[in-house]
N, C-alpha and C positions, 0 to 999 in steps of 0.2 A: 473485428476479425473473427471469423468462425474457426473453431478448433475441432479436432477429432475426439478429444477426451480431456478430462480435467488435468491429467498429468502433463499433457502438452501445453495446456493453458498456463499452468503454474511455471513450467520450464520457460516458456516464452516470456511471461511477465517478469520473471527474475533474471532473464538473460540481458541485463542492461547494467551499466555502471551507475545509473541513476535510479531513484525510487521515490518520486514525489507523491504521485497519486495513481490509483488504479481503480477500475470498476469491473465487477463480475456481473454478467447478465445471464440469468437462468430462470427456468420455470420452477425449479426446486430450490427454494430459498434456504432451507437448512443445509443442503449440499453446497450452495453458493457461499454461505457463511463459513463452512469448513474450508473451502478452497481459499477464501479471502484471508483466513488466518495464516496461510502458507505463503502469501505473496509479500515480498520484501519491499514495502512502500510505506510512506508516512501516513497515508490515509487510503483505505480500501473500502469502496462502497459496493453494496449488493443491490442490483436493479435500480441504481440511481447514479447520479453524477455528483461530484463534490460541489457544494454551493457556498462554502464558507470563504471562498476567495474574495467575496464582496464584503465580508465582515472582517476588516483588517485588525480589529481588536481581539479576534480569536487566535489561540495558539496555532501555529502552522509549522510543520517541519517535515523533513524528508528522511530518506534512508540512503545508505551507501555514499556515493561521492557528491553529495549536494552541498558541500561547503558549509552551509549553516544548518544542516539537518541533524537528526538524532545521531547518526553514525559518526559524523564528523565531530560532534560534541563529545561523543563517547570516546573517540580516539584521543581527543585533547585531554579529557578528564579521566581517562581510563576507567570509565563507569559502564555498567551494563544498562541497556535501555530496552523498552519493548520494541518488537519488530514492526508493529503497525497499530494504528488507531482505527478500529473498525467503525464504520458509519452506517449502522442499520438500526 
């Protein structure tokens, strides 16, 4: 989806009760990495798509209401967790 600016992109990406994976596509990688850090998802890739879904032995988690994700675990354990795991 094309967006008008980075603020709109972050707002739309975070406007969901789920947060498993996201990708940021941009010509400016440094700006994309800064944007990715603001997205509430388990994995955020810049100019790439998540590929570890085929490697089932790698850790995988989401954010927000994903039942088995970081946020759900944090609610159960009352622990703070990182917002996302960047993949660049």
